[in-house]
FISEZA-410608 format. One record per residue (C-alpha): residue in three letters; x, y, z. Coordinates in steps of 0.001 Angstrom, whole numbers. Layout:
REC   residu        c1        c2        c3
REC      Ala         X         Y         Z
...
This chain:
REC   residu        c1        c2        c3
REC      Met     17397     -9064      7536
REC      Leu     14981    -11158      9515
REC      Arg     11431    -11583      8305
REC      Lys      9857    -11889     11746
REC      Ser      7130     -9546     12921
REC      Ala      4614     -7522     10893
REC      Phe      4761     -3812     10905
REC      Leu      1403     -2426     11913
REC      Ala      1387      1135     13154
REC      Leu     -1991       966     14826
REC      Leu     -3108      4384     15693
REC      Leu     -5975      5159     18079
REC      Ala     -6928      8815     18049
REC      Ser     -9544     11173     19339
REC      Ile     -8957     14952     19443
REC      Leu    -10229     17351     22113
REC      Gly    -10074     20873     20695
REC      Leu     -8495     23435     18404
REC      Val     -4799     24287     18560
REC      Val     -3192     27589     19274
REC      Pro       500     28371     18888
REC      Ala      2568     26516     21507
REC      Ala      5995     27174     22885
REC      Asn      8738     24895     21640
REC      Ala      9675     23586     25117
REC      Ala      6203     22151     25848
REC      Pro      4146     21214     22826
REC      Lys       375     21509     23605
REC      Asp     -1274     18108     23199
REC      Tyr     -5026     18323     22328
REC      Ser     -5611     14543     22123
REC      Ala     -8186     12831     24301
REC      Ile     -6910      9388     23256
REC      Ala     -3653      8878     21413
REC      Arg     -2067      5412     21543
REC      Asn      -150      3298     19073
REC      Ile      1774       139     18633
REC      Ile      4548      -798     16177
REC      Pro      5152     -4545     16604
REC      Ser      8518     -4570     14865
REC      Gly      9715     -2184     17592
REC      Gln     12303       651     17558
REC      Lys     15571     -1299     17610
REC      Gly     17215     -2074     14250
REC      Ser     20006     -4375     15320
REC      Leu     20322     -7631     17180
REC      Pro     19079     -8551     19646
REC      Leu     15651     -7275     18393
REC      Asp     13084     -6103     20928
REC      Ser      9759     -8007     20745
REC      Thr      8040     -5976     23555
REC      Gln      5531     -4260     21269
REC      Ala      4931     -7419     19207
REC      Val      4022     -9332     22390
REC      Met      1710     -6530     23490
REC      Tyr      -157     -6428     20200
REC      Asp      -311    -10252     19945
REC      Ala     -2045    -10320     23308
REC      Leu     -4912     -8267     21825
REC      Thr     -5636    -10809     19102
REC      Pro     -7416    -13501     21192
REC      Leu     -9870    -10955     22632
REC      Phe    -11741    -10965     19321
REC      Asn    -14738     -8584     19710
REC      Lys    -14343     -8004     23451
REC      Val    -11667     -5383     23742
REC      Thr    -12088     -3059     26733
REC      Asn    -10637       404     27561
REC      Ser     -8380     -1338     30015
REC      Asp     -7139     -3623     27319
REC      Ile     -6341      -568     25106
REC      Asn     -4303       968     27871
REC      Lys     -2523     -2305     28433
REC      Tyr     -1791     -3350     24892
REC      Phe     -1089       -19     23199
REC      Lys      1472      2433     24352
REC      Ser      1021      6180     24716
REC      Glu      1440      8420     21692
REC      Lys      1309     11651     23653
REC      Leu      3533     14484     22523
REC      Gly      6721     15146     24560
REC      Ala      8748     13004     26913
REC      Thr      5966     12815     29490
REC      Thr      4953      9150     29528
REC      Asp      6606      5730     29407
REC      Gly      9696      6662     31390
REC      Pro     12279      6347     32757
REC      Phe     14170      8294     30039
REC      Thr     17797      8109     29033
REC      Val     19473     11100     27346
REC      Glu     21509     10295     24279
REC      Ser     24702     12216     23499
REC      Val     24680     13822     20045
REC      Pro     27252     16118     18419
REC      Met     24811     18821     17532
REC      Ala     24282     21892     19734
REC      Gly     20643     22569     20546
REC      Val     19535     18993     20003
REC      Thr     18494     16596     22735
REC      Ile     17277     13023     22182
REC      Lys     15557     11208     25107
REC      Arg     14735      7491     24817
REC      Asp     11874      6080     26721
REC      Lys     11407      2547     27951
REC      Tyr     10340      1422     24478
REC      Asp     13444      3057     23062
REC      Val     11315      5580     21243
REC      Pro     13376      8819     20600
REC      His     11882     12107     21798
REC      Val     13554     14881     19973
REC      Ile     13817     18389     21531
REC      Ala     15551     20863     19231
REC      Asn     15811     24625     19398
REC      Ser     15779     24968     15630
REC      Tyr     13891     23513     12725
REC      Asn     17148     22232     11076
REC      Gly     18081     20643     14375
REC      Gly     14921     18544     14305
REC      Ile     15577     17483     10718
REC      Trp     19265     16616     11491
REC      Ala     18121     14601     14531
REC      Ala     15780     12567     12331
REC      Gly     18780     11596     10171
REC      Trp     20809     10632     13102
REC      Ile     17985      8418     14468
REC      Ala     17466      6841     11013
REC      Ala     21110      5771     10922
REC      Glu     21114      4666     14544
REC      Asp     17843      2734     14563
REC      Arg     17898      1388     10997
REC      Gly     21480      1438      9945
REC      Leu     21553     -2169      8636
REC      Leu     18381     -1674      6764
REC      Leu     19536      1586      5227
REC      Gln     22655       -45      3852
REC      Gln     20789     -2998      2433
REC      Ala     18110      -818       894
REC      Arg     19985      2115      -496
REC      Tyr     21298       491     -3631
REC      Asn     18700     -2260     -4077
REC      Ala     16064       440     -4002
REC      Arg     17345      1956     -7164
REC      Val     15733      -785     -9321
REC      Ala     12337       743     -8347
REC      Ala     13342      4220     -9437
REC      Ile     14363      2990    -12895
REC      Asp     11614       453    -13325
REC      Ala     14012     -2349    -14015
REC      Pro     11782     -4996    -15703
REC      Gly     10719     -7833    -13439
REC      Leu     12727     -6678    -10393
REC      Ser     11155     -5848     -7021
REC      Ala     13175     -3494     -4802
REC      Ile     11576     -4824     -1645
REC      Gly     12292     -8375     -2846
REC      Leu     15977     -7587     -3309
REC      Val     16082     -6007       155
REC      Ser     14313     -8801      1988
REC      Ser     16391    -11582       290
REC      Leu     19721     -9760       923
REC      Gln     20619     -9357     -2752
REC      Asn     23349     -7073     -3942
REC      Phe     22457     -4529     -6690
REC      Gln     25325     -2274     -7727
REC      Pro     24098       756     -9807
REC      Ser     25788      2036    -12926
REC      Ala     26565      5601    -13815
REC      Gln     23544      5680    -16054
REC      Thr     21371      4678    -13133
REC      Glu     22840      7361    -10983
REC      Thr     22344      9991    -13664
REC      Ala     18660      8981    -14114
REC      Leu     18116      9033    -10368
REC      Ala     19771     12449     -9883
REC      Lys     17147     14033    -12185
REC      Gln     14702     13876     -9297
REC      Thr     16466     16944     -8016
REC      Asp     14985     18791    -11006
REC      Ala     11582     17500    -10097
REC      Leu     11906     19075     -6652
REC      Lys     13198     22321     -7985
REC      Gly     10371     22356    -10471
REC      Ala      7828     22130     -7561
REC      Gly      8687     25744     -6574
REC      Lys      9505     27014     -3097
REC      Glu      8157     23901     -1387
REC      Gly     10124     21612     -3504
REC      Lys     13323     23586     -2825
REC      Ala     12536     23505       894
REC      Val     12219     19727       684
REC      Leu     15590     19595     -1037
REC      Arg     17147     21635      1775
REC      Asp     15593     19283      4337
REC      Ile     16986     16288      2462
REC      Asp     20484     17802      2708
REC      Thr     20112     18462      6445
REC      Tyr     18758     14975      6977
REC      Ile     21652     13402      5123
REC      Lys     24054     15379      7354
REC      Gly     22440     13752     10366
REC      Ile     22792     10279      8827
REC      Asn     26388     10826      7938
REC      Ala     27182     12290     11338
REC      Tyr     26047      9069     12940
REC      Leu     28099      6931     10419
REC      Asp     31151      8963     11320
REC      His     30320      8768     15003
REC      Val     30461      4928     14928
REC      Gly     33315      4751     12496
REC      Ser     31251      3094      9802
REC      Ser     33055      2131      6606
REC      Asn     29867      2532      4549
REC      Pro     29847      5451      2041
REC      His     28168      8645      3059
REC      Trp     24522      9031      2083
REC      Thr     23579     11236      -836
REC      Arg     20481     12695     -2273
REC      Asn     20216      9765     -4628
REC      Asp     19904      7388     -1713
REC      Val     16908      9351      -398
REC      Tyr     15332      9438     -3875
REC      Ala     15918      5644     -4193
REC      Val     14177      4718      -975
REC      Asn     11256      6965     -1900
REC      Ala     10969      4990     -5120
REC      Leu     11015      1741     -3153
REC      Lys      7978      2970     -1119
REC      Asp      6271      3973     -4397
REC      Gln      6840       527     -6049
REC      Phe      5972     -1370     -2852
REC      Leu      2854       493     -1772
REC      Gly      2063      3475     -3962
REC      Glu      1430      2133     -7417
REC      Gly     -1342       272     -9350
REC      Gly     -1880     -1086    -12825
REC      Gly       669     -2253    -15390
REC      Asp      -511     -5826    -15937
REC      Glu     -2558     -5273    -19076
REC      Ala      -605     -7660    -21277
REC      Arg     -1485    -10784    -19169
REC      Arg     -5088     -9743    -18934
REC      Ser     -5229     -9020    -22640
REC      Gln     -3988    -12443    -23725
REC      Phe     -6513    -13961    -21246
REC      Leu     -9244    -12012    -23109
REC      Gly     -7748    -13312    -26356
REC      Gly     -8268    -16829    -25088
REC      Leu    -11850    -16137    -24051
REC      Ile    -12671    -14703    -27436
REC      Lys    -11066    -17672    -29258
REC      Arg    -13044    -20175    -27101
REC      Leu    -16309    -18390    -26590
REC      Gly    -16588    -15850    -29457
REC      Thr    -16220    -12054    -29317
REC      Lys    -19461    -11125    -27581
REC      Lys    -19451    -13785    -24914
REC      Gly    -15699    -13529    -24450
REC      Trp    -15965     -9827    -23683
REC      Lys    -18932    -10424    -21378
REC      Val    -17049    -12947    -19281
REC      Phe    -13973    -10677    -19211
REC      Asn    -15993     -7703    -17961
REC      Asp    -17839     -9831    -15335
REC      Leu    -14498    -11061    -14014
REC      Arg    -12636     -7823    -13791
REC      Gln    -15534     -5848    -12236
REC      His    -14058     -2527    -13230
REC      Thr    -16794      -654    -11457
REC      Asn    -19714     -2030     -9485
REC      Ala    -22675       -89     -8132
REC      Glu    -22999     -2728     -5388
REC      Ser    -19453     -2577     -4082
REC      Pro    -18937     -1204      -596
REC      Thr    -17186      2153      -637
REC      Ser    -15638      4520      1955
REC      Ile    -17032      7945      1054
REC      Asp    -20278      9393      -261
REC      Gly    -20801     10500     -3803
REC      Lys    -19505      9399     -7178
REC      Phe    -16090     10161     -8608
REC      Pro    -15971      8897    -12307
REC      Tyr    -12574      7856    -13456
REC      Glu    -11405      5412    -16149
REC      Gln    -14735      4979    -17782
REC      Leu    -14800      2154    -20311
REC      Pro    -15091      3110    -23976
REC      Lys    -18747      3445    -25120
REC      Lys    -18009      2771    -28817
REC      Ser    -14579      2314    -30234
REC      Arg    -11640       475    -28592
REC      Lys     -9331      1272    -31486
REC      Gly     -6619      2349    -29058
REC      Ser     -6467      -972    -27299
REC      Val     -4921     -4262    -28293
REC      Val     -5886     -7871    -27684
REC      Leu     -2856    -10123    -27605
REC      Asp     -2792    -13655    -28958
REC      Pro     -3515    -16230    -26252
REC      Gly      -421    -17396    -24479
REC      Ser      1955    -15234    -26526
REC      Tyr      3280    -12832    -23903
REC      Thr      6747    -13454    -22512
REC      Ala      8101    -11254    -19726
REC      Tyr     11587     -9834    -20294
REC      Asn     14359    -10659    -17808
REC      Ala     16523     -7647    -17106
REC      Val     19117     -9782    -15248
REC      Gln     21381    -11250    -17879
REC      Gly     22556    -14804    -17295
REC      Met     19668    -15666    -14951
REC      Ser     16581    -17495    -16007
REC      Leu     13253    -15707    -15407
REC      Ser     11985    -18594    -13211
REC      Ala     15069    -18426    -11074
REC      Glu     14987    -14708    -10821
REC      Arg     11331    -14837     -9839
REC      Ser     12109    -16949     -6839
REC      Ser     13124    -14031     -4675
REC      Asn     13556    -10829     -6561
REC      Ala     10519    -10429     -9057
REC      Leu      7523     -8357     -8819
REC      Glu      4732    -10185     -7150
REC      Pro      1001     -9506     -6943
REC      Arg       261     -6625     -4496
REC      His      -751     -8014     -1206
REC      Gln     -2505     -5269       736
REC      Ala     -3724     -5489      4362
REC      Ser     -4111     -1877      5576
REC      Asn     -7373      -795      7159
REC      Thr     -8917      2281      8784
REC      Leu    -12060      2701     10809
REC      Met    -13276      6210     11569
REC      Ile    -16390      7451     13300
REC      Thr    -17941     10922     12979
REC      Lys    -18593     13018     16114
REC      Lys    -22315     12441     15670
REC      Lys    -21944      8723     15940
REC      Ser    -19219      8799     18584
REC      Ala    -20200      8125     22191
REC      Thr    -17660     10800     23239
REC      Gly    -19059     13499     20945
REC      Arg    -15633     13620     19305
REC      Pro    -14494     11756     16102
REC      Leu    -12693      8438     16539
REC      Met     -9991      6796     14441
REC      Val     -8426      3280     14477
REC      Gly     -5778      3053     11778
REC      Gly     -3854       -61     10939
REC      Pro     -1520       408      7980
REC      Gln       363     -2797      7160
REC      Ile      3847     -2820      5593
REC      Gly      4794     -6423      5432
REC      Tyr      6745     -8848      7693
REC      Phe     10189     -7459      8456
REC      Ala     12436     -7188     11470
REC      Pro     13927     -4608     11632
REC      Gly     10774     -2952     10557
REC      Leu     10610      -650      7567
REC      Thr      9317      2116      9895
REC      Tyr     10236      3403     13353
REC      Glu      8878      5988     15653
REC      Ile      9893      9576     16483
REC      Asp      8389     12154     18759
REC      Met      9456     15441     17237
REC      Asn      9496     18770     19082
REC      Ala     11251     21541     17167
REC      Pro     10182     24962     15882
REC      Gly      7800     24220     12997
REC      Leu      7897     20459     13658
REC      Lys      5554     19073     16268
REC      Trp      4525     15556     15522
REC      Arg      4768     11971     16740
REC      Gly      4354      8713     14870
REC      Ala      5794      6346     12381
REC      Thr      8411      7521      9898
REC      Ser     10926      5800      7664
REC      Ala     14142      6339      5710
REC      Pro     12452      8112      2756
REC      Phe     11150     10926      5036
REC      Pro     13736     13647      6042
REC      Gly     12262     14523      9420
REC      Tyr      8689     14100      8311
REC      Leu      5697     12242      9596
REC      Leu      4414      9248      7711
REC      Ile      1607      7942      9903
REC      Gly       641      9443     13304
REC      Arg      -371     12748     14711
REC      Gly       229     16445     15103
REC      Gln      -954     18647     17915
REC      Asp     -4556     18657     16875
REC      Phe     -5004     16068     14230
REC      Ala     -4034     12530     13334
REC      Thr     -3495     10844     10026
REC      Thr     -3103      7299      8566
REC      Leu     -3225      5696      5110
REC      Thr     -4075      2641      3058
REC      Ser     -2809      1745      -466
REC      Ala     -5287      2877     -3117
REC      Ser     -3782      1082     -6119
REC      Gly     -4868      3723     -8534
REC      Asp     -4081      2967    -12140
REC      Val      -770      4918    -12649
REC      Ile       893      2373    -14883
REC      Asp        63      1444    -18443
REC      Gln      1529     -1014    -20849
REC      Phe      1951      -119    -24472
REC      Val      2155     -2403    -27529
REC      Glu      5022     -1242    -29710
REC      Thr      4767     -2115    -33446
REC      Leu      8148     -3611    -34463
REC      Cys      9654     -2449    -37737
REC      Gly     12830     -2679    -39865
REC      Gly     12844     -6401    -39392
REC      Ser     14230     -5915    -35861
REC      Asp     13095     -6691    -32313
REC      Thr     14728     -3430    -31191
REC      Lys     13095      -983    -33658
REC      Tyr      9540       291    -33212
REC      Leu      7066      2522    -34944
REC      Tyr      6147      5860    -33311
REC      Lys      4263      8716    -34970
REC      Gly      5032      7319    -38365
REC      Lys      8826      6867    -37924
REC      Cys     10757      3688    -37298
REC      Arg     12866      4361    -34163
REC      Asn     15620      2576    -32448
REC      Met     15007      1361    -28881
REC      Gly     17314      2767    -26219
REC      Thr     19475       706    -24000
REC      Phe     19577      1146    -20214
REC      Asp     22610      -440    -18556
REC      Ala     21458      -375    -14954
REC      Gly     24382     -2116    -13176
REC      Thr     24773     -5556    -11777
REC      Leu     22765     -7883     -9536
REC      Asn     25013    -10338     -7653
REC      Gly     27562     -9792    -10342
REC      Asn     25168    -10404    -13250
REC      Pro     24655     -7476    -15735
REC      Val     21162     -5755    -15488
REC      Ser     20063     -4069    -18723
REC      Phe     16940     -3540    -20729
REC      Lys     15580     -1759    -23811
REC      Thr     13523      1406    -23634
REC      Thr     10956      3151    -25860
REC      Val      9357      6643    -25552
REC      His      6920      5029    -23132
REC      Gly      9379      3373    -20839
REC      Pro     11211        77    -20280
REC      Val     10476     -2915    -22578
REC      Val      8989     -5486    -20221
REC      Gly      8236     -8271    -22676
REC      Tyr      7232     -9454    -26118
REC      Ala      4019    -10972    -27505
REC      Thr      2167    -11446    -30753
REC      Val      -922     -9822    -32220
REC      Lys     -2540    -11914    -35046
REC      Gly       664    -13841    -35268
REC      Lys      2941    -10742    -35646
REC      Lys      5579    -10118    -32921
REC      Val      5244     -6888    -30848
REC      Ala      7128     -5405    -27905
REC      Ile      5395     -4445    -24612
REC      Ser      6623     -1350    -22788
REC      Ser      5585        77    -19464
REC      Lys      4815      3737    -18658
REC      Arg      4434      4988    -14999
REC      Ser      3111      8397    -14283
REC      Ser      5200      8865    -11249
REC      Tyr      8512      7860    -12938
REC      Gly     11261     10305    -12034
REC      Lys      8906     11964     -9554
REC      Asp      8830      9519     -6651
REC      Val     10398     12167     -4300
REC      Leu      7502     14602     -4820
REC      Asp      5672     12437     -2323
REC      Leu      7540     14341       320
REC      Leu      5614     17538      -493
REC      Phe      2591     15938      1215
REC      Asn      4524     14682      4223
REC      Arg      6277     18075      4777
REC      Arg      2943     19743      5077
REC      Leu      1672     17043      7427
REC      Ser      4747     17841      9630
REC      Asn      5158     21557      9572
REC      Gly      1737     22829     10735
REC      Ser       304     23552      7345
REC      Val     -2599     21100      7772
REC      Lys     -5254     22829      9746
REC      Gly     -8526     21084      8600
REC      Pro     -9959     18816      5921
REC      Asn     -9472     21342      3071
REC      Ser     -5861     21988      3771
REC      Phe     -5427     18217      4179
REC      Phe     -6954     17562       773
REC      Glu     -4622     20196      -687
REC      Ala     -1532     18641       971
REC      Ala     -2531     15025      -112
REC      Ser     -2980     16159     -3685
REC      Lys       705     16969     -3910
REC      Thr      1935     13310     -3987
REC      Pro      2108     11345     -7258
REC      Gln      1875      8108     -5331
REC      Thr     -1492      6486     -4973
REC      Phe     -2810      6220     -1432
REC      Asn     -5979      6708       534
REC      Ser     -4984      9279      3229
REC      Phe     -7178      9741      6243
REC      Tyr     -7594     12707      8658
REC      Ile     -9167     13298     11954
REC      Asp     -9500     16397     14161
REC      Asn    -11969     17454     16895
REC      Lys    -14765     17983     14421
REC      Asn    -14110     16065     11259
REC      Ile    -13029     12811      9637
REC      Ala    -11870     12977      6030
REC      Leu    -10272     11001      3215
REC      Tyr     -8418     11914        51
REC      Thr     -7209      9448     -2667
REC      Ser     -4024     10640     -4241
REC      Gly     -1935      9715     -7256
REC      Lys      -891     11083    -10656
REC      Leu     -3839      9533    -12460
REC      Pro     -3565      9519    -16287
REC      Ile     -6524     10613    -18360
REC      Arg     -6628      8154    -21297
REC      Asp     -7843      8520    -24821
REC      Lys    -11587      7727    -25043
REC      Arg    -10793      4907    -27469
REC      Val     -8587      3123    -24939
REC      Asp     -9875       438    -22598
REC      Pro     -7919       894    -19360
REC      Gly     -7802     -2815    -18766
REC      Leu     -5897     -3569    -22034
REC      Pro     -2521     -2507    -23398
REC      Thr     -2612       651    -25465
REC      Lys     -1350       923    -29087
REC      Gly      2041      2587    -28888
REC      Thr      2102      4197    -32348
REC      Gly      1472      7669    -30906
REC      Gln     -2216      8334    -31655
REC      Tyr     -3466      7132    -28252
REC      Glu     -1192      8829    -25721
REC      Trp     -2336     10114    -22320
REC      Lys     -4309     13392    -22404
REC      Gly     -3114     14854    -19063
REC      Phe     -3943     13901    -15489
REC      Leu     -7021     13953    -13296
REC      Gly     -7507     17306    -11532
REC      Lys     -7170     17291     -7762
REC      Lys    -10824     18166     -7158
REC      Lys    -11918     15144     -9201
REC      His    -10025     12722     -7026
REC      Pro    -12113     10791     -4593
REC      His    -12380     12885     -1436
REC      Gly    -14893     13427      1239
REC      Lys    -15603     14122      4922
REC      Asn    -18095     13233      7579
REC      Pro    -20220     10667      5648
REC      Lys    -23880     10338      6267
REC      Ser    -23501      6836      7645
REC      Gly    -21329      8213     10436
REC      Met    -18552      5628      9521
REC      Met    -15608      5842      7080
REC      Val    -14164      2355      6701
REC      Asn    -11496      1110      4308
REC      Trp     -9623     -2113      3819
REC      Asn     -8054     -1403       464
REC      Asn    -11450     -1641     -1113
REC      Ser    -13032       769     -3705
REC      Val    -13025      4101     -2205
REC      Ala    -15936      5659     -4189
REC      His    -18505      4629     -6714
REC      Gly    -17573      5372    -10307
REC      Phe    -13804      5205     -9630
REC      Gly    -12529      2434    -11856
REC      Ser    -10260      -268    -10533
REC      Ala     -6786      -602    -11967
REC      Asp     -6199     -3435    -14489
REC      Asp     -4364     -5521    -11918
REC      Glu     -7049     -5139     -9245
REC      Trp     -9750     -7674    -10376
REC      Gly    -12289     -8127     -7621
REC      Arg    -11512     -4799     -5900
REC      Ala    -14979     -3583     -6816
REC      Gly    -16713     -6850     -6014
REC      Ser    -20030     -6822     -4151
REC      Val    -18495     -8720     -1219
REC      Gln    -15283     -7398       374
REC      Arg    -13318     -8064      3507
REC      Val    -14170     -4463      4554
REC      Asp    -17713     -5768      5122
REC      Leu    -16292     -7649      8087
REC      Leu    -15296     -4334      9771
REC      Thr    -18556     -2609      8886
REC      Arg    -20654     -5518     10048
REC      Met    -18831     -5620     13409
REC      Leu    -19204     -1803     13882
REC      Asn    -22921     -2041     13308
REC      Arg    -23132     -4998     15804
REC      Asn    -21112     -3109     18391
REC      Lys    -23193        96     18329
REC      Asn    -25095      1084     21448
REC      Lys    -28611      -346     20899
REC      Lys    -30282      2773     22182
REC      Thr    -28045      5576     20891
REC      Gly    -26539      3913     17829
REC      Lys    -23122      5329     18876
REC      Leu    -19699      3793     19363
REC      Asn    -16851      4222     21768
REC      Met    -13140      3612     21171
REC      Ala    -13202       115     22671
REC      Gln    -16004      -875     20393
REC      Val    -14145       395     17343
REC      Val    -10984     -1450     18329
REC      Ser    -13114     -4573     18909
REC      Ala    -14506     -4409     15426
REC      Met    -11025     -4032     13988
REC      Asn     -9659     -6874     16092
REC      Ala    -12566     -9229     15232
REC      Gly    -12510     -8456     11530
REC      Ala     -8796     -9089     11354
REC      Thr     -9253    -12688     12653
REC      Gln    -12444    -13612     10767
REC      Asp    -12705    -15546      7407
REC      Val    -14727    -13454      4921
REC      Arg    -15944    -16679      3195
REC      Ala    -17240    -18072      6508
REC      Ile    -19373    -14993      7093
REC      Phe    -20647    -14256      3551
REC      Thr    -20171    -17330      1395
REC      Val    -21071    -20186      3736
REC      Pro    -24679    -19019      4239
REC      Leu    -25119    -18888       461
REC      Leu    -23541    -22303        66
REC      Ala    -25866    -23791      2778
REC      Lys    -28848    -22178      1080
REC      Leu    -27915    -23639     -2373
REC      Leu    -27423    -27104      -825
REC      Lys    -30549    -27088      1278
REC      Gly    -32843    -29953       454
REC      Ser    -30180    -31851     -1497
REC      Lys    -28717    -35179      -450
REC      Ala    -25053    -35192       575
REC      Pro    -22965    -37680     -1410
REC      Asn    -21506    -39088      1780
REC      Ser    -21306    -38631      5509
REC      Gln    -18058    -36710      5317
REC      Ala    -19497    -34092      2978
REC      Arg    -22482    -33651      5280
REC      Gln    -20136    -33275      8280
REC      Met    -18002    -30723      6500
REC      Leu    -21050    -28602      5623
REC      Asn    -22351    -28792      9179
REC      Gln    -18903    -27676     10476
REC      Met    -18929    -24687      8123
REC      Val    -22431    -23604      9129
REC      Asp    -21530    -23969     12843
REC      Trp    -18330    -21896     12197
REC      Asn    -20474    -19172     10581
REC      Lys    -22749    -19059     13633
REC      Lys    -19758    -18638     15850
REC      Asn    -18466    -15568     13896
REC      Gly    -16000    -17372     11546
REC      Ser    -12913    -16893     13639
REC      Arg     -9590    -18259     12474
REC      Leu     -8022    -17939     15963
REC      Asp     -5881    -20657     17577
REC      Arg     -6460    -19678     21178
REC      Asn     -4901    -22903     22644
REC      Leu     -1778    -22465     20502
REC      Asp     -1845    -26106     19302
REC      Gly      -950    -24974     15845
REC      Met     -4515    -25544     14413
REC      Ile     -7408    -23147     14046
REC      Asp     -9897    -23931     16825
REC      Ala    -12950    -24133     14588
REC      Pro    -13034    -27268     12490
REC      Gly    -15095    -25469      9913
REC      Ala    -11986    -23621      8865
REC      Ala    -10110    -26793      7845
REC      Ser    -13248    -28030      6063
REC      Leu    -13678    -24900      4026
REC      Asp     -9969    -24508      3244
REC      Ala     -9949    -28055      1900
REC      Ala    -13137    -27703       -47
REC      Trp    -12719    -24175     -1375
REC      Pro    -10497    -24916     -4432
REC      Lys    -12994    -27501     -5608
REC      Ile    -15947    -25220     -4923
REC      Ala    -14358    -22395     -6719
REC      Asp    -13329    -24488     -9713
REC      Ala    -16717    -26111     -9908
REC      Phe    -18346    -22700    -10166
REC      Met    -15967    -21336    -12778
REC      Lys    -14964    -24310    -14933
REC      Pro    -18112    -24636    -17006
REC      Val    -17350    -21226    -18553
REC      Leu    -13547    -20974    -18249
REC      Gly    -12667    -24515    -19095
REC      Ser     -8965    -24756    -19864
REC      Gln     -8375    -21172    -18772
REC      Leu     -9163    -21902    -15181
REC      Asp     -5647    -21863    -13885
REC      Glu     -4786    -18825    -16029
REC      Leu     -7462    -16882    -14182
REC      Gly     -6052    -18129    -10924
REC      Ser     -2725    -16472    -11883
REC      Leu     -4518    -13160    -12477
REC      Phe     -6975    -13265     -9587
REC      Ser     -6354    -15884     -6923
REC      Arg     -9007    -18350     -5820
REC      Phe     -8501    -17054     -2340
REC      Asp     -5818    -15047      -618
REC      Leu     -5631    -17370      2351
REC      Pro     -4898    -15902      5791
REC      Pro     -2455    -14749      7094
REC      Ser     -1920    -13234      3592
REC      Gly     -4890    -11040      4200
REC      Gln     -7968    -12236      2209
REC      Tyr     -7431     -9393      -236
REC      Ser     -8929    -11168     -3113
REC      Gly    -10798    -14357     -3954
REC      Trp    -13459    -15927     -6168
REC      Tyr    -16036    -15183     -3444
REC      Gln    -16133    -11525     -4657
């Protein structure tokens, strides 16, 4: 697989009016503006088509000066039905009542005379447009479903590894059928759709004479788990944070060590930018006792390698779990602040750098299925990101804390026996299969896989990992089915639909009157004596106490500010950041770039925004350096009146200040391979020293350890997700 162009399903939407039942042959389209772009394109085999990538790339140099003409030029239509972007070619398919028309971008427009025909067609298209990706992902994705310690499913896929599952893995994966059946009529309906979708995939494999094994339910479950691991999880890094705290306490003392720890993690912050009004308390820190939490000895944690015969360092080179790099953003404007009198949405979900892309587009017109947008292999004829007849939707990763690590007290003089509820138990063994011929296996406890070992006051302990969505990844489809079948009719039904998924996302909604957001995820309620940023004692007294009710999840509509903006930042005040998300609740965030530009672009008289102004804000924010805008002025203020040590230092500061005045762009407009503004090079060179100089007086020898938990700066093009500027 080539890692070439980023997937960004940029959705522009404005909705005109309410929907009424429409005939299947001609779906009624209520959009005033509906355009999108998927840079990775529709084709999934060589030669790849760069048409959409070139279109979107042409938008970038425009910075904050995007016009309506530019929108029409650099985004393609997302209207329902085969009505735009012709000429069309009709594809021959072996299913009566199903027609697939391809437009000039190769986007398939499905016209089916039955619901099942539409679902079947989605399977056919998945195999046709992403056949190579499906085969590479189907088995590698299984490591996500079973939480194989240290292994990243997306890492295996992108580096063309070869995981072969065992019977034990297949048995564990097949249990997701029970999860769907347990979800009642809707779950059983999803299961039927999966079976129909698989028939479409296998029909295409037979049509082209593929030697690949037919797809099964387990394959669909596995790729759903890949999506969960890649984008829909948060937390699970307590052990490394805990031993960092242990080092702080050892060096600074208990009181000061805890103070520094809390300052750095910024679990909640009343000054952080948020996306919705109101407070949604979750994961409050213990007010008195932390008896249920454990502080590990400094430097004692060693991660477990599930791949036998391969060193952890070698395995990490391509396959291991990495820090979550998130880049999705959404900008929404209420009808009161819209120059058109209708709400506006610009949604830019990012799903990495892949060609063929992880997603592709379908325009679906079948009874009970009228949608168009980005979908992917995990979705059996369902919409992921895009639009229905009278609404549109997009998402960003929320990174809710759905994974906890537990400290298992070893007993019986063994590394594979542990104490739980007063009894010494044997750990289980999970023989997962092989990776490139090397056996993959790991130990398990009642909490989940054993992911490593550490010491507490010199005594060896095991560290296990518990994920709330384990065995339930596929329940995510309950949400997408409702998005696709007409069940969503307004913000409240959207909230209800989004509450169905155990995966943690911020899901956004727009219709002709409202903009709305719901943060999903199966969020554990922890014992009051447990600090959510530290590993939990695994002896049985401090287990989860259930899950957060759907009405207590962050959700809201039509904020007073008139703007709902998110760039993977804290969605609401009071909602605690996951243990692996230090800085997410910082007072300065990259989302401030978007909000700042929106405010600058408003009509000076009316205070309202049009679509071109919203797209301009998105485009400018995506190419700015957050440090240039918010940190450089502070740096200049601190240095004002002081004497520069030499002429070079003075020149560097002057370049940074000039860069700030010119909006901090990191663009290379002349394509010479260098950022046009010299201030960028100056700040990039100086930043590590500036950051270290600020932190070292307190952190001392733990400076680089902090850098491994919370990067000094997530340098573009990685996304500026985190940094010590926060």
